[in-house]
C-alpha positions in Angstrom: -190.3 47.7 -39.0 -187.1 49.5 -40.0 -185.1 48.2 -43.0 -181.8 47.0 -41.6 -180.0 47.5 -44.9 -180.9 51.2 -44.4 -179.7 51.1 -40.8 -176.5 49.4 -41.8 -175.9 52.2 -44.4 -176.4 54.9 -41.7 -174.1 53.1 -39.3 -171.4 52.7 -41.9 -171.6 56.4 -42.9 -171.3 57.6 -39.3 -168.5 55.1 -38.5 -166.4 55.8 -41.5 -167.3 59.5 -41.9 -167.9 59.3 -45.7 -170.3 57.8 -48.2 -167.5 56.4 -50.3 -165.9 54.5 -47.4 -169.3 53.3 -46.2 -169.9 51.9 -49.7 -166.6 50.1 -49.7 -167.4 48.6 -46.3 -170.9 47.4 -47.4 -169.8 46.3 -50.9 -172.3 48.6 -52.7 -172.0 51.9 -54.6 -172.0 55.3 -52.9 -175.2 56.2 -54.7 -176.8 53.1 -53.1 -175.7 54.2 -49.7 -177.0 57.7 -50.3 -180.4 56.3 -51.5 -180.7 54.0 -48.4 -179.9 56.8 -46.1 -182.4 59.1 -47.8 -185.2 56.5 -47.5 -184.4 56.0 -43.8 -184.5 59.7 -43.2 -187.9 59.9 -45.0 -189.1 56.9 -42.9 -188.0 58.6 -39.6 -189.0 62.1 -40.7 -185.8 63.7 -39.6 -182.2 64.3 -40.7 -179.9 61.6 -39.5 -176.5 62.8 -40.8 -175.0 66.2 -41.0 -173.2 66.1 -44.3 -169.6 67.3 -44.2 -166.0 66.2 -43.9 -166.5 64.0 -42.0 -170.2 63.2 -41.9 -171.5 63.0 -38.4 -174.7 61.7 -36.8 -177.5 63.9 -35.6 -178.9 63.0 -32.1 -181.6 60.9 -33.9 -178.9 59.3 -36.1 -176.7 58.4 -33.2 -179.7 56.7 -31.5 -180.4 54.7 -34.6 -176.8 53.7 -34.9 -176.9 52.4 -31.4 -180.1 50.5 -32.2 -178.4 48.9 -35.2 -175.4 47.9 -33.0 -177.8 46.4 -30.5 -179.5 44.3 -33.2 -176.0 43.1 -34.3 -175.2 42.1 -30.8 -178.5 40.2 -30.3 -177.9 38.4 -33.6 -174.4 37.4 -32.4 -176.0 35.9 -29.3 -178.6 34.1 -31.4 -175.8 32.6 -33.6 -174.1 31.3 -30.4 -177.4 29.8 -29.2 -178.2 28.1 -32.5 -174.6 26.9 -33.1 -174.1 25.3 -36.5 -177.7 25.8 -37.4 -177.4 29.6 -36.9 -176.8 32.4 -39.3 -173.5 32.8 -41.1 -170.9 34.2 -38.8 -170.2 37.9 -39.3 -168.1 40.2 -37.1 -170.2 42.4 -34.8 -169.2 46.0 -34.1 -169.4 47.0 -30.4 -169.0 50.7 -29.4 -167.3 51.1 -26.0 -166.3 54.2 -24.1 -162.9 53.9 -22.4 -160.3 56.2 -20.9 -157.1 56.8 -22.8 -154.8 55.4 -20.0 -156.7 52.1 -19.8 -156.4 51.9 -23.6 -152.6 52.5 -23.3 -152.0 50.0 -20.5 -154.4 47.0 -20.5 -157.6 47.4 -22.6 -156.1 46.4 -25.9 -155.1 43.0 -24.5 -158.8 42.5 -23.4 -159.9 43.3 -26.9 -157.4 40.8 -28.4 -158.9 38.1 -26.1 -162.2 38.1 -28.0 -163.2 36.8 -31.4 -165.9 37.8 -33.9 -165.9 41.4 -32.6 -165.0 44.7 -34.2 -164.4 47.5 -31.7 -165.5 51.1 -32.1 -163.9 52.9 -29.2 -164.8 56.3 -27.8 -162.1 58.0 -25.7 -163.2 60.0 -22.7 -162.0 60.6 -19.1 -162.9 57.8 -16.7 -165.0 60.3 -14.7 -167.1 61.1 -17.8 -167.3 57.9 -19.8 -170.5 56.8 -18.0 -172.2 59.7 -19.7 -172.0 57.9 -23.0 -174.0 55.0 -21.5 -176.6 57.4 -20.1 -177.1 58.9 -23.6 -177.4 55.5 -25.1 -174.4 56.0 -27.4 -172.3 53.0 -26.4 -173.0 49.4 -25.3 -170.4 49.4 -22.5 -167.9 51.6 -20.8 -164.8 51.6 -18.5 -165.7 54.2 -16.0 -164.8 55.5 -12.5 -168.5 55.9 -11.7 -169.5 53.8 -8.7 -173.3 54.0 -9.3 -174.9 52.0 -12.1 -176.4 53.8 -15.0 -180.2 53.1 -15.3 -180.6 49.9 -17.4 -177.0 48.9 -17.0 -175.0 46.4 -15.0 -171.8 47.2 -13.2 -168.7 45.3 -12.1 -165.6 46.6 -10.3 -162.4 46.0 -12.2 -159.7 47.2 -9.8 -157.7 50.4 -9.6 -155.3 51.9 -12.1 -152.4 53.2 -10.1 -150.9 56.7 -11.0 -147.6 58.0 -9.8 -146.3 61.6 -9.9 -143.2 61.5 -12.1 -140.6 63.8 -13.6 -137.1 63.6 -15.0 -134.2 63.8 -12.6 -133.1 67.1 -14.3 -136.6 68.5 -13.8 -136.5 67.5 -10.1 -133.2 69.2 -9.6 -134.3 72.4 -11.2 -137.8 72.8 -9.7 -137.9 70.7 -6.5 -134.3 71.0 -5.2 -135.7 72.0 -1.8 -138.6 69.5 -1.8 -142.1 69.2 -3.1 -143.9 72.0 -1.3 -146.6 74.5 -2.2 -144.2 77.2 -3.5 -142.4 74.7 -5.8 -145.7 73.3 -7.1 -146.9 76.8 -7.9 -143.8 77.4 -10.0 -143.1 74.0 -11.6 -144.8 73.3 -15.0 -147.2 70.4 -14.8 -148.7 68.2 -17.5 -152.4 67.9 -18.0 -154.4 65.7 -20.4 -157.4 68.0 -21.0 -159.9 70.1 -19.2 -161.5 67.0 -17.6 -158.2 65.7 -16.2 -158.2 66.4 -12.4 -155.5 63.8 -11.4 -152.7 66.3 -10.8 -155.0 68.5 -8.7 -156.3 65.5 -6.7 -152.7 64.4 -6.0 -151.7 67.8 -4.8 -154.7 68.0 -2.5 -153.8 64.6 -1.1 -150.2 65.7 -0.6 -150.5 69.2 1.0 -154.3 69.3 1.7 -155.0 72.3 -0.5 -155.6 73.4 -4.1 -152.7 74.9 -6.0 -152.7 76.7 -9.4 -149.9 75.3 -11.5 -148.4 76.4 -14.9 -149.7 73.8 -17.3 -148.7 72.0 -20.5 -151.7 70.4 -22.3 -150.8 67.0 -23.8 -153.9 65.0 -24.8 -152.2 61.6 -25.3 -151.0 59.0 -22.8 -147.6 58.4 -24.5 -147.1 62.2 -24.9 -147.5 62.4 -21.1 -144.7 60.0 -20.6 -142.6 61.6 -23.3 -143.2 65.0 -21.8 -142.0 63.9 -18.4 -138.9 62.1 -19.9 -138.0 65.3 -21.8 -138.2 67.5 -18.7 -141.2 69.4 -20.0 -143.1 69.0 -16.8 -144.3 66.6 -14.1 -147.5 64.6 -14.3 -149.5 61.7 -13.1 -148.6 58.7 -15.2 -150.1 55.2 -15.0 -147.6 53.1 -13.1 -147.6 50.2 -15.6 -146.7 52.7 -18.4 -143.6 54.2 -16.6 -142.4 51.2 -14.5 -139.4 50.6 -16.7 -138.5 54.3 -16.8 -138.6 54.4 -13.0 -136.4 51.3 -12.8 -133.9 52.7 -15.2 -133.8 56.1 -13.4 -135.0 58.1 -16.5 -138.0 59.1 -14.4 -138.2 59.6 -10.6 -141.1 60.0 -8.2 -142.0 63.5 -6.8 -143.1 61.7 -3.7 -143.9 58.1 -2.6 -147.6 58.8 -2.7 -149.5 57.0 -5.5 -153.1 57.8 -6.5 -155.3 54.8 -7.2 -158.3 55.4 -9.5 -160.9 52.7 -9.2 -162.4 51.5 -12.5 -165.7 49.7 -13.2 -167.1 47.9 -16.2 -170.6 49.0 -17.0 -172.8 47.6 -19.8 -176.3 47.8 -21.2 -178.5 45.0 -19.8 -180.4 45.0 -23.1 -177.4 43.3 -24.8 -175.9 41.6 -21.7 -175.8 38.1 -23.0 -174.2 39.2 -26.3 -171.5 41.0 -24.4 -170.8 38.1 -22.0 -167.5 37.0 -23.6 -166.3 40.7 -23.9 -167.1 41.1 -20.2 -165.2 38.0 -19.3 -162.2 39.2 -21.3 -162.3 42.7 -19.8 -162.6 41.5 -16.2 -159.9 38.8 -16.6 -157.4 41.2 -18.1 -158.1 43.9 -15.5 -157.3 41.4 -12.7 -153.8 41.0 -14.1 -153.1 44.7 -14.7 -155.0 46.6 -12.1 -154.5 46.9 -8.3 -157.1 44.6 -6.7 
């Protein structure tokens, strides 16, 4: 069997990025953390951490970190089953993949509705977050994937509604004659990153063709809103995030044509029972914020 003090040292080093911070988290010395990791690497027969600033897990190290998290979740379920006779309560860390716009609009409220849980969030596009589950690097994910990952359960959450928005000044400058192909080819647009296809999907829905647009790259949900408000470009913003700006007139719609992105909650069945209260919090919060 693996020594779980050694596994805890590995997980702490990967999570914090340094031996010193891992030692503070575990209440031991950095040399003790280093020794535990060395013994675990000797036991496994492979390097588990690439030393650097920060330290990062190798593929084998990432898999062992996930194993340590699964054990923590199973112990959490065991404590719940045993009640007062169980082990002393300790927070359990859960690693979840979530898209940035869900985090900016509703997911934090779901996190706050749980107790005894520490969250380690991985940000990725909703069309790609399921890949983290496939690789076994997270326990659950908010994803746009409709098919279940092998060994995982899936539950629909609703749709996050996006609207194409820009400042009134931007509209007057670039779309004075309407939102057509020529104007879209000229007007700067905002894009989150290379995985972000929302603007392209909206254009195809609107004019039934693909259009190359001048692009500003803004990899943050609030920066997207700020960029639209400042007249930097137009972009697809989550409706809950810009509702008050639309009401005040600081932002306007390019067209009355929203884009709804369906989201699902997917989780590893190996730790399904331990994630039950997290699943309840996520689904309940999603019902309030997402289009059903």
